[in-house]
ROSE-4610 file (N, C-alpha, C; in Angstrom, 1 decimal, always signed):
// ROSE-4610
residu = [M/M/M/I/I/I/N/N/N/K/K/K/E/E/E/L/L/L/T/T/T/K/K/K/R/R/R/I/I/I/I/I/I/S/S/S/S/S/S/L/L/L/L/L/L/L/L/L/I/I/I/P/P/P/I/I/I/A/A/A/I/I/I/F/F/F/F/F/F/I/I/I/T/T/T/E/E/E/S/S/S/N/N/N/F/F/F/L/L/L/F/F/F/T/T/T/F/F/F/F/F/F/I/I/I/L/L/L/I/I/I/C/C/C/F/F/F/L/L/L/V/V/V/T/T/T/S/S/S/Y/Y/Y/E/E/E/W/W/W/H/H/H/M/M/M/M/M/M/S/S/S/K/K/K/K/K/K/K/K/K/S/S/S/Y/Y/Y/Y/Y/Y/F/F/F/F/F/F/G/G/G/L/L/L/F/F/F/F/F/F/L/L/L/I/I/I/F/F/F/S/S/S/F/F/F/Y/Y/Y/S/S/S/A/A/A/Y/Y/Y/V/V/V/I/I/I/R/R/R/I/I/I/S/S/S/T/T/T/S/S/S/G/G/G/S/S/S/Y/Y/Y/D/D/D/Y/Y/Y/F/F/F/I/I/I/S/S/S/I/I/I/L/L/L/L/L/L/I/I/I/C/C/C/I/I/I/S/S/S/T/T/T/D/D/D/I/I/I/G/G/G/G/G/G/Y/Y/Y/V/V/V/F/F/F/G/G/G/N/N/N/F/F/F/F/F/F/K/K/K/G/G/G/P/P/P/K/K/K/L/L/L/T/T/T/K/K/K/I/I/I/S/S/S/P/P/P/K/K/K/K/K/K/T/T/T/Y/Y/Y/S/S/S/G/G/G/V/V/V/I/I/I/G/G/G/G/G/G/Y/Y/Y/L/L/L/L/L/L/S/S/S/I/I/I/I/I/I/F/F/F/F/F/F/N/N/N/L/L/L/A/A/A/L/L/L/S/S/S/S/S/S/S/S/S/F/F/F/F/F/F/L/L/L/K/K/K/N/N/N/P/P/P/K/K/K/E/E/E/L/L/L/T/T/T/S/S/S/E/E/E/I/I/I/F/F/F/I/I/I/F/F/F/I/I/I/L/L/L/L/L/L/I/I/I/S/S/S/T/T/T/V/V/V/S/S/S/Q/Q/Q/L/L/L/G/G/G/D/D/D/I/I/I/I/I/I/I/I/I/S/S/S/Y/Y/Y/F/F/F/K/K/K/R/R/R/L/L/L/S/S/S/K/K/K/I/I/I/K/K/K/D/D/D/T/T/T/G/G/G/K/K/K/I/I/I/I/I/I/P/P/P/G/G/G/H/H/H/G/G/G/G/G/G/L/L/L/L/L/L/D/D/D/R/R/R/I/I/I/D/D/D/G/G/G/M/M/M/I/I/I/F/F/F/A/A/A/Y/Y/Y/P/P/P/F/F/F/A/A/A/Y/Y/Y/L/L/L/I/I/I/L/L/L/K/K/K/M/M/M/N/N/N/I/I/I/F/F/F]
num = [1/1/1/2/2/2/3/3/3/4/4/4/5/5/5/6/6/6/7/7/7/8/8/8/9/9/9/10/10/10/11/11/11/12/12/12/13/13/13/14/14/14/15/15/15/16/16/16/17/17/17/18/18/18/19/19/19/20/20/20/21/21/21/22/22/22/23/23/23/24/24/24/25/25/25/26/26/26/27/27/27/28/28/28/29/29/29/30/30/30/31/31/31/32/32/32/33/33/33/34/34/34/35/35/35/36/36/36/37/37/37/38/38/38/39/39/39/40/40/40/41/41/41/42/42/42/43/43/43/44/44/44/45/45/45/46/46/46/47/47/47/48/48/48/49/49/49/50/50/50/51/51/51/52/52/52/53/53/53/54/54/54/55/55/55/56/56/56/57/57/57/58/58/58/59/59/59/60/60/60/61/61/61/62/62/62/63/63/63/64/64/64/65/65/65/66/66/66/67/67/67/68/68/68/69/69/69/70/70/70/71/71/71/72/72/72/73/73/73/74/74/74/75/75/75/76/76/76/77/77/77/78/78/78/79/79/79/80/80/80/81/81/81/82/82/82/83/83/83/84/84/84/85/85/85/86/86/86/87/87/87/88/88/88/89/89/89/90/90/90/91/91/91/92/92/92/93/93/93/94/94/94/95/95/95/96/96/96/97/97/97/98/98/98/99/99/99/100/100/100/101/101/101/102/102/102/103/103/103/104/104/104/105/105/105/106/106/106/107/107/107/108/108/108/109/109/109/110/110/110/111/111/111/112/112/112/113/113/113/114/114/114/115/115/115/116/116/116/117/117/117/118/118/118/119/119/119/120/120/120/121/121/121/122/122/122/123/123/123/124/124/124/125/125/125/126/126/126/127/127/127/128/128/128/129/129/129/130/130/130/131/131/131/132/132/132/133/133/133/134/134/134/135/135/135/136/136/136/137/137/137/138/138/138/139/139/139/140/140/140/141/141/141/142/142/142/143/143/143/144/144/144/145/145/145/146/146/146/147/147/147/148/148/148/149/149/149/150/150/150/151/151/151/152/152/152/153/153/153/154/154/154/155/155/155/156/156/156/157/157/157/158/158/158/159/159/159/160/160/160/161/161/161/162/162/162/163/163/163/164/164/164/165/165/165/166/166/166/167/167/167/168/168/168/169/169/169/170/170/170/171/171/171/172/172/172/173/173/173/174/174/174/175/175/175/176/176/176/177/177/177/178/178/178/179/179/179/180/180/180/181/181/181/182/182/182/183/183/183/184/184/184/185/185/185/186/186/186/187/187/187/188/188/188/189/189/189/190/190/190/191/191/191/192/192/192/193/193/193/194/194/194/195/195/195/196/196/196/197/197/197/198/198/198/199/199/199/200/200/200/201/201/201/202/202/202/203/203/203/204/204/204/205/205/205/206/206/206/207/207/207/208/208/208/209/209/209/210/210/210/211/211/211/212/212/212/213/213/213/214/214/214/215/215/215/216/216/216]
x = [+71.3/+70.3/+71.1/+70.6/+71.2/+71.0/+72.0/+71.8/+71.3/+70.8/+70.1/+71.0/+72.3/+73.3/+73.5/+73.6/+73.8/+72.6/+71.4/+70.1/+70.0/+70.4/+70.4/+71.4/+72.5/+73.5/+73.0/+72.4/+71.9/+70.8/+69.8/+68.7/+69.2/+70.2/+70.7/+71.4/+72.2/+73.0/+72.0/+71.0/+70.0/+69.3/+69.1/+68.5/+69.4/+70.6/+71.6/+72.4/+72.7/+73.5/+72.8/+71.5/+70.8/+70.7/+70.5/+70.4/+71.7/+72.8/+74.2/+74.5/+74.1/+74.4/+73.6/+72.4/+71.5/+72.2/+72.7/+73.3/+74.7/+75.4/+76.7/+76.5/+75.5/+75.4/+74.5/+73.5/+72.5/+73.0/+73.7/+74.2/+75.4/+76.2/+77.3/+76.7/+75.6/+75.0/+74.6/+73.9/+73.4/+74.6/+75.6/+76.8/+77.5/+77.6/+78.2/+77.5/+76.1/+75.3/+75.5/+75.5/+75.6/+76.9/+78.0/+79.3/+79.6/+78.9/+79.0/+78.3/+77.1/+76.4/+77.2/+77.8/+78.6/+79.8/+80.4/+81.6/+81.2/+80.1/+79.6/+79.3/+78.6/+78.3/+79.5/+80.4/+81.7/+82.5/+82.6/+83.4/+82.8/+81.5/+80.8/+81.2/+81.1/+81.4/+82.9/+83.8/+85.2/+85.3/+84.6/+84.7/+84.2/+83.1/+82.6/+83.6/+84.2/+85.1/+86.5/+87.0/+88.4/+88.6/+87.5/+87.6/+88.6/+89.0/+89.9/+91.3/+91.5/+92.7/+93.7/+95.0/+96.0/+96.0/+95.4/+95.4/+94.1/+93.3/+92.0/+92.1/+92.9/+93.0/+93.7/+94.6/+95.2/+94.2/+93.3/+92.3/+91.3/+90.9/+90.0/+90.5/+91.8/+92.4/+92.5/+92.7/+92.8/+91.4/+90.4/+89.0/+88.7/+89.2/+89.0/+89.7/+90.9/+91.7/+91.1/+90.5/+89.9/+88.7/+87.8/+86.6/+86.9/+87.9/+88.3/+88.8/+89.6/+90.1/+88.9/+87.9/+86.8/+86.0/+85.9/+85.2/+85.9/+87.2/+88.0/+88.0/+88.1/+88.1/+86.7/+85.6/+84.3/+84.0/+84.4/+84.0/+85.0/+86.3/+87.2/+88.2/+88.2/+89.2/+88.6/+89.5/+89.0/+88.6/+87.5/+87.0/+86.6/+86.2/+86.0/+84.9/+83.8/+82.8/+83.3/+83.9/+84.3/+85.4/+86.3/+87.3/+86.8/+85.8/+85.2/+84.4/+83.6/+82.8/+83.7/+84.8/+85.8/+86.3/+86.7/+87.2/+86.1/+84.9/+83.7/+83.4/+83.4/+83.1/+84.1/+85.4/+86.5/+86.4/+86.1/+86.0/+84.8/+83.7/+82.5/+82.6/+83.2/+83.3/+84.4/+85.4/+86.5/+85.9/+85.0/+84.4/+83.4/+82.6/+81.7/+82.5/+83.5/+84.3/+85.0/+85.5/+86.1/+85.2/+84.0/+83.0/+82.5/+82.1/+81.5/+82.6/+83.8/+84.8/+85.3/+85.4/+85.9/+84.9/+83.6/+82.6/+82.4/+82.5/+82.3/+83.5/+84.7/+85.9/+86.6/+86.4/+87.0/+88.6/+89.2/+90.6/+91.4/+92.7/+93.6/+93.3/+93.4/+93.2/+94.3/+94.0/+95.0/+95.8/+95.1/+95.7/+94.8/+95.4/+94.7/+93.9/+94.4/+93.8/+92.3/+92.0/+90.7/+90.4/+89.8/+89.7/+88.9/+88.0/+87.2/+87.9/+89.0/+89.8/+90.6/+90.4/+91.1/+91.8/+92.7/+93.4/+92.5/+91.5/+90.5/+89.7/+89.4/+88.7/+89.5/+90.8/+91.7/+91.7/+91.9/+91.9/+90.5/+89.4/+88.1/+87.9/+88.4/+88.3/+89.0/+90.2/+90.9/+90.2/+89.7/+89.0/+87.8/+86.9/+85.7/+85.9/+86.8/+87.1/+87.6/+88.4/+88.9/+87.7/+87.0/+85.9/+84.8/+84.3/+83.2/+83.6/+84.8/+85.2/+85.5/+86.0/+86.2/+84.8/+83.8/+82.4/+81.9/+82.2/+81.8/+82.5/+83.7/+84.5/+83.8/+83.2/+82.6/+81.2/+80.7/+79.2/+79.0/+78.2/+77.9/+76.9/+76.4/+75.6/+76.3/+77.6/+78.4/+79.3/+79.9/+80.8/+80.3/+80.6/+80.2/+81.1/+82.3/+83.2/+83.8/+83.1/+83.6/+85.0/+85.8/+87.1/+87.4/+88.5/+89.0/+90.0/+90.1/+91.0/+92.4/+93.2/+94.6/+95.5/+96.8/+97.7/+97.7/+97.6/+97.6/+96.3/+95.2/+93.9/+93.9/+94.5/+94.6/+95.4/+96.6/+97.4/+96.7/+95.9/+95.1/+94.1/+93.4/+92.4/+93.1/+94.2/+95.0/+95.4/+95.9/+96.3/+95.2/+94.1/+92.9/+92.3/+92.2/+91.7/+92.6/+93.9/+94.8/+94.7/+94.6/+94.5/+93.1/+92.1/+90.8/+90.8/+91.5/+91.5/+92.4/+93.5/+94.3/+93.5/+92.7/+91.9/+90.9/+90.4/+89.5/+90.2/+91.4/+92.2/+92.6/+93.0/+93.4/+92.2/+91.0/+89.9/+89.5/+89.7/+89.5/+90.4/+91.7/+92.7/+92.2/+91.7/+91.3/+90.0/+89.2/+88.0/+88.4/+89.5/+90.0/+90.5/+91.2/+91.8/+90.7/+89.6/+88.4/+87.5/+87.8/+87.0/+85.6/+85.4/+84.0/+84.0/+82.8/+82.7/+82.4/+81.5/+81.1/+81.2/+81.4/+81.6/+80.2/+79.1/+77.8/+76.7/+75.5/+74.4/+73.4/+73.9/+73.1/+72.7/+73.5/+73.2/+73.0/+71.8/+71.5/+72.4/+73.0/+73.9/+75.3/+75.5/+76.9/+77.5/+76.6/+77.1/+77.0/+78.1/+78.2/+78.6/+78.5/+78.9/+80.4/+81.2/+82.6/+82.9/+82.1/+82.3/+82.1/+81.2/+80.8/+81.8/+82.4/+83.3/+84.8/+85.1/+86.5/+87.5/+87.3/+88.2/+88.3/+87.1/+87.0/+87.8/+87.7/+88.4/+89.9/+90.4/+91.8/+92.1/+91.1/+91.3/+91.2/+90.3/+90.2/+91.4/+92.0/+93.2/+94.4/+94.4/+95.5/+95.3/+94.0/+93.7/+94.0/+93.7/+93.9/+95.4/+96.3/+97.7/+98.2/+97.7/+98.0/+97.7/+96.5/+96.1/+97.0/+97.4/+98.3/+99.7/+100.1/+101.5/+101.5/+100.2/+100.1/+100.7/+100.5/+101.0/+100.2/+98.9/+98.1/+97.4]
y = [+205.8/+204.7/+203.4/+202.7/+201.4/+200.4/+199.7/+198.7/+197.4/+196.5/+195.3/+194.4/+194.3/+193.4/+193.9/+195.2/+195.7/+195.5/+195.7/+195.4/+194.0/+193.1/+191.7/+191.4/+192.0/+191.8/+192.3/+193.4/+194.0/+193.2/+192.7/+191.9/+190.6/+190.0/+188.7/+188.8/+189.9/+190.1/+190.3/+191.1/+191.4/+190.1/+189.1/+187.9/+186.9/+186.8/+185.7/+186.0/+187.3/+187.6/+187.3/+187.7/+187.3/+185.8/+185.0/+183.6/+183.0/+183.5/+183.0/+183.3/+184.5/+184.9/+184.0/+183.7/+182.8/+181.4/+180.8/+179.5/+179.6/+180.7/+180.8/+181.0/+181.8/+182.2/+181.3/+180.6/+179.9/+178.8/+177.9/+176.7/+176.0/+175.2/+174.5/+173.5/+172.9/+171.9/+172.6/+173.7/+174.4/+175.0/+175.5/+175.9/+174.8/+173.7/+172.5/+172.1/+172.1/+171.8/+172.8/+174.1/+175.2/+175.1/+174.9/+174.9/+173.7/+172.6/+171.4/+171.6/+172.2/+172.5/+173.4/+174.5/+175.4/+174.7/+173.8/+173.0/+172.2/+171.5/+170.6/+171.4/+172.5/+173.4/+174.0/+174.5/+175.0/+174.0/+172.8/+171.7/+171.3/+171.3/+170.9/+172.0/+173.2/+174.3/+174.2/+173.9/+173.7/+172.5/+171.4/+170.2/+170.5/+171.2/+171.5/+172.5/+173.3/+174.3/+173.7/+172.8/+172.4/+170.9/+170.1/+168.6/+168.0/+168.8/+168.2/+168.9/+169.7/+170.5/+169.7/+170.0/+169.3/+169.8/+170.9/+171.4/+171.1/+170.2/+169.9/+169.4/+168.4/+167.8/+168.7/+169.5/+170.5/+171.5/+172.0/+172.9/+172.3/+171.0/+170.3/+170.1/+169.7/+169.6/+170.9/+172.0/+173.3/+173.7/+173.4/+173.7/+172.9/+171.7/+170.9/+171.6/+172.0/+172.7/+174.0/+174.7/+176.0/+175.9/+175.0/+174.8/+174.2/+173.4/+172.8/+174.0/+174.9/+176.0/+176.9/+177.1/+177.9/+177.2/+175.9/+175.1/+175.1/+174.9/+174.9/+176.3/+177.3/+178.7/+178.9/+178.5/+178.8/+177.9/+176.6/+175.6/+175.4/+175.4/+174.9/+175.9/+177.1/+178.0/+179.0/+179.5/+180.5/+181.8/+182.3/+183.5/+183.3/+182.0/+181.5/+182.4/+182.7/+183.4/+184.8/+185.6/+186.9/+186.8/+185.8/+185.7/+185.3/+184.4/+184.0/+185.1/+185.8/+186.9/+188.1/+188.3/+189.4/+189.2/+187.9/+187.6/+187.7/+187.3/+187.4/+188.8/+189.7/+191.1/+191.8/+191.5/+192.1/+191.7/+190.4/+189.9/+190.6/+190.6/+191.2/+192.7/+193.4/+194.9/+195.1/+194.3/+194.4/+194.2/+193.2/+192.9/+194.1/+194.6/+195.6/+196.9/+197.2/+198.4/+198.4/+197.2/+197.0/+197.2/+196.6/+196.7/+198.1/+198.8/+200.1/+201.1/+201.2/+202.1/+201.8/+200.6/+200.2/+200.6/+200.5/+200.9/+202.4/+203.1/+204.5/+205.3/+205.0/+205.7/+205.2/+203.9/+203.2/+203.4/+203.9/+204.2/+203.0/+203.0/+202.0/+200.6/+199.6/+198.2/+197.7/+196.8/+196.2/+195.1/+194.2/+193.1/+192.6/+192.0/+191.4/+190.1/+189.5/+188.3/+188.5/+189.7/+190.0/+191.4/+191.5/+192.8/+193.9/+193.4/+194.4/+195.0/+194.4/+194.8/+196.1/+197.2/+198.4/+198.8/+199.8/+200.2/+201.0/+201.7/+202.3/+201.3/+200.2/+199.1/+198.5/+198.4/+197.9/+198.8/+200.1/+201.1/+201.2/+201.1/+201.0/+199.8/+198.7/+197.5/+197.7/+198.3/+198.6/+199.6/+200.7/+201.7/+201.2/+200.5/+200.1/+199.0/+198.2/+197.1/+197.8/+198.8/+199.5/+200.3/+201.0/+201.8/+200.9/+199.9/+199.1/+198.3/+197.7/+196.8/+197.7/+198.9/+199.8/+200.0/+200.2/+200.4/+199.2/+198.0/+196.7/+196.4/+196.8/+196.6/+197.1/+198.2/+198.9/+198.5/+197.6/+197.3/+195.8/+195.6/+194.2/+193.5/+194.3/+193.7/+192.7/+192.9/+192.0/+191.1/+191.7/+190.9/+190.7/+189.6/+189.3/+190.2/+190.4/+191.2/+192.3/+193.5/+194.7/+195.1/+195.6/+196.1/+197.4/+198.0/+199.2/+198.8/+199.7/+199.5/+199.7/+198.7/+198.7/+198.6/+198.8/+198.7/+197.2/+196.3/+194.9/+194.5/+195.0/+194.8/+195.4/+196.7/+197.4/+196.6/+196.1/+195.2/+194.0/+193.4/+192.2/+192.5/+193.6/+194.0/+194.1/+194.8/+194.9/+193.6/+192.7/+191.4/+190.6/+190.5/+189.7/+190.3/+191.6/+192.3/+192.0/+192.0/+191.7/+190.3/+189.4/+187.9/+187.7/+188.4/+188.3/+188.8/+189.9/+190.4/+189.6/+189.0/+188.1/+186.8/+186.4/+185.2/+185.4/+186.6/+187.0/+186.9/+187.4/+187.4/+186.0/+185.2/+183.8/+183.0/+183.1/+182.4/+183.0/+184.3/+184.8/+184.2/+184.0/+183.4/+182.0/+181.2/+179.8/+179.9/+180.9/+181.0/+181.4/+182.2/+182.5/+181.3/+180.5/+179.2/+178.3/+178.3/+177.5/+178.2/+179.5/+180.3/+180.4/+180.8/+181.0/+182.3/+183.0/+184.2/+184.0/+183.0/+182.7/+181.3/+180.9/+179.5/+178.8/+179.5/+178.9/+180.0/+179.6/+180.6/+180.5/+180.0/+179.8/+181.0/+182.1/+183.4/+184.5/+185.0/+186.0/+187.3/+187.7/+188.9/+188.6/+187.5/+187.1/+185.9/+185.1/+183.9/+182.7/+181.9/+180.8/+181.1/+180.1/+180.3/+180.6/+179.9/+180.2/+181.6/+182.2/+183.6/+184.5/+184.1/+184.9/+184.8/+183.6/+183.4/+183.2/+183.6/+183.4/+184.0/+185.2/+185.8/+185.1/+184.6/+183.9/+182.6/+181.9/+180.5/+180.6/+181.8/+182.1/+182.8/+183.6/+184.4/+183.5/+182.5/+181.6/+180.7/+180.1/+179.3/+180.2/+181.4/+182.4/+182.8/+183.1/+183.4/+182.3/+181.0/+179.8/+179.7/+179.9/+179.8/+180.9/+182.1/+183.2/+182.8/+182.2/+181.7/+180.6/+179.7/+178.6/+179.1/+180.1/+180.7/+181.7/+182.0/+183.0/+184.4/+184.8/+186.1/+187.2/+187.1/+188.1/+187.6]
z = [+19.3/+19.5/+19.8/+20.8/+21.2/+20.2/+19.6/+18.6/+19.2/+18.3/+18.7/+19.5/+19.1/+19.8/+21.2/+21.4/+22.8/+23.6/+23.0/+23.7/+24.2/+23.3/+23.7/+24.8/+24.8/+25.8/+27.2/+27.2/+28.4/+29.0/+28.2/+28.7/+29.2/+28.4/+28.8/+30.2/+30.3/+31.6/+32.7/+32.5/+33.6/+34.1/+33.2/+33.5/+34.1/+33.5/+33.9/+35.2/+35.4/+36.6/+37.9/+38.1/+39.3/+39.5/+38.4/+38.4/+38.9/+38.3/+38.7/+40.1/+40.6/+42.0/+42.9/+42.6/+43.4/+43.6/+42.5/+42.6/+43.3/+43.2/+43.9/+45.4/+45.8/+47.1/+48.0/+47.4/+48.1/+49.0/+48.4/+49.1/+48.3/+49.0/+48.4/+47.3/+47.7/+46.7/+45.4/+45.5/+44.3/+43.5/+44.3/+43.6/+42.8/+43.4/+42.8/+41.5/+41.6/+40.5/+39.4/+39.8/+38.8/+38.1/+38.8/+38.2/+37.3/+37.7/+36.9/+35.5/+35.6/+34.3/+33.4/+34.0/+33.3/+32.7/+33.4/+32.9/+31.7/+31.8/+30.7/+29.5/+29.6/+28.5/+27.8/+28.7/+28.2/+27.5/+28.0/+27.4/+26.1/+26.0/+24.8/+23.7/+24.1/+23.1/+22.7/+23.6/+23.2/+22.3/+22.6/+21.8/+20.4/+20.2/+18.9/+18.1/+18.8/+18.2/+17.8/+18.7/+18.5/+18.4/+18.1/+18.2/+17.2/+16.1/+15.1/+15.2/+16.3/+16.4/+17.3/+17.2/+17.9/+19.4/+19.7/+21.1/+21.8/+21.2/+21.8/+23.2/+23.5/+24.8/+25.8/+25.3/+26.2/+26.7/+25.8/+26.2/+27.1/+26.9/+27.7/+29.2/+29.3/+30.6/+31.3/+30.5/+31.2/+31.7/+31.0/+31.5/+32.8/+32.8/+34.1/+35.2/+35.0/+36.1/+36.4/+35.4/+35.6/+36.5/+36.2/+37.0/+38.3/+38.4/+39.7/+40.6/+40.0/+40.8/+41.3/+40.5/+40.9/+42.0/+41.9/+42.9/+44.2/+44.2/+45.4/+46.1/+45.3/+45.9/+46.6/+46.0/+46.6/+47.8/+47.7/+48.7/+49.9/+49.5/+50.5/+51.2/+50.8/+51.3/+52.3/+53.2/+54.2/+53.5/+53.9/+53.2/+51.8/+51.5/+50.1/+49.4/+50.0/+49.3/+48.8/+49.7/+49.3/+48.2/+48.3/+47.3/+46.0/+46.0/+44.7/+44.1/+44.9/+44.4/+43.9/+44.6/+44.2/+42.8/+42.5/+41.1/+40.1/+40.5/+39.6/+39.2/+40.2/+40.0/+39.2/+39.4/+38.7/+37.2/+36.9/+35.5/+34.8/+35.5/+34.9/+34.6/+35.6/+35.4/+34.3/+34.3/+33.2/+31.8/+31.7/+30.4/+30.0/+31.0/+30.7/+30.3/+31.1/+30.8/+29.5/+29.1/+27.8/+26.7/+26.8/+25.8/+25.6/+26.7/+26.6/+26.1/+26.7/+26.3/+24.9/+24.5/+23.2/+22.1/+22.4/+21.4/+21.4/+22.5/+22.6/+22.1/+22.5/+22.2/+20.9/+20.7/+19.6/+19.6/+18.5/+18.5/+18.0/+18.2/+17.6/+18.1/+17.3/+17.6/+18.4/+19.4/+20.3/+19.6/+18.9/+18.2/+17.1/+16.1/+15.0/+15.4/+16.5/+17.0/+17.3/+18.0/+18.4/+17.9/+16.6/+16.0/+16.7/+17.6/+18.4/+19.6/+19.9/+21.1/+20.7/+21.6/+21.3/+22.6/+22.5/+23.7/+24.6/+24.1/+24.9/+25.7/+25.1/+25.8/+26.9/+26.7/+27.8/+29.0/+28.7/+29.7/+30.4/+29.6/+30.2/+31.1/+30.8/+31.6/+32.9/+32.9/+34.1/+35.0/+34.4/+35.1/+35.8/+35.1/+35.6/+36.7/+36.5/+37.5/+38.8/+38.7/+40.0/+40.6/+39.8/+40.4/+41.0/+40.2/+40.7/+41.9/+41.8/+43.0/+44.2/+44.0/+45.2/+45.9/+45.1/+45.6/+46.3/+45.7/+46.2/+47.5/+47.7/+48.9/+50.2/+50.0/+51.2/+51.4/+50.6/+50.7/+51.1/+52.1/+52.5/+51.6/+50.6/+49.6/+48.7/+48.4/+47.6/+48.5/+49.5/+50.3/+51.7/+52.3/+53.7/+54.7/+54.3/+55.1/+54.4/+54.3/+53.6/+54.1/+53.2/+53.5/+52.8/+53.2/+52.6/+51.4/+50.5/+49.3/+49.8/+49.7/+50.1/+48.9/+49.0/+47.8/+47.3/+48.3/+47.9/+47.1/+47.5/+46.8/+45.5/+45.4/+44.1/+43.1/+43.6/+42.7/+42.3/+43.2/+42.9/+41.8/+41.9/+40.9/+39.5/+39.5/+38.2/+37.6/+38.5/+38.0/+37.5/+38.2/+37.8/+36.5/+36.4/+35.2/+34.0/+34.2/+33.1/+32.6/+33.6/+33.2/+32.5/+33.0/+32.3/+30.9/+30.7/+29.3/+28.4/+29.0/+28.2/+27.8/+28.8/+28.5/+27.3/+27.3/+26.2/+24.9/+24.8/+23.6/+23.2/+24.2/+23.9/+23.3/+23.9/+23.3/+21.9/+21.7/+20.4/+19.4/+19.8/+18.9/+18.5/+19.5/+19.1/+18.2/+18.4/+17.6/+16.1/+16.0/+14.7/+14.0/+14.8/+14.2/+13.7/+14.4/+14.0/+13.0/+12.7/+11.8/+12.2/+13.4/+13.9/+14.7/+14.8/+15.5/+16.9/+17.2/+18.6/+18.9/+20.1/+20.5/+20.5/+20.5/+20.6/+20.5/+20.7/+20.6/+21.8/+22.9/+24.1/+24.8/+24.7/+25.3/+24.3/+24.1/+23.1/+23.3/+22.3/+22.4/+22.8/+23.4/+23.9/+23.1/+22.6/+21.9/+22.8/+22.9/+23.8/+25.2/+26.1/+27.5/+27.5/+26.7/+26.7/+26.2/+25.4/+25.0/+26.2/+27.1/+28.2/+29.4/+29.5/+30.7/+30.3/+29.1/+28.6/+29.5/+30.1/+31.0/+32.3/+32.8/+34.1/+34.1/+33.0/+33.1/+33.2/+32.9/+33.2/+34.5/+34.9/+36.2/+37.4/+37.4/+38.6/+38.8/+37.8/+38.1/+38.5/+38.0/+38.4/+39.8/+40.2/+41.6/+42.5/+42.1/+42.9/+43.2/+42.2/+42.3/+43.3/+43.2/+44.1/+45.5/+45.7/+47.0/+47.6/+46.7/+47.2/+47.5/+46.8/+47.1/+48.2/+48.7/+49.8/+49.5/+48.2/+47.8/+48.4/+48.5/+49.0/+50.3]
């Protein structure tokens, strides 16, 4: 039987993902409005979680750079839409794969920092990101310019998935320091917005740096 938390996560995702896709794809103005709201909510959650901590301003500056990176990738770069959506799809599928595999297979814990993280979840995150993104590559439903899976794209998927999972662990570490379970309660089944996008706020700056260095 599906537990209540999982039910809430599924319902929230089914409602939020289409809304997010609408704002991301409809126009630059709506995207700018959407990402600004997300930045303000995330910054508020970080403020409430870390306002008395020594790393408070470092985290705030990182959030500014993170959202700036996402904004620049979507608005200002060549092939910006496909690149932005690619990162988003990899992060989402990594998160889903980690959650499903971790809860189904369980097994050894990955780290004490994030007690729910398991090795099976890590593997599941990689597998689902590769499978799902490979399907998305060949579909014009997700990308404006469908492509074939190449060795470079495969490495890119692994890198973004890895950074996304590390981001999840890092935010879990700061939550443990603040002795809280969730960064907020805005999303039923997920907690705060920062809980939902913890991997993305690390993945987009990483992808931005890759873009600037012309690695892929």
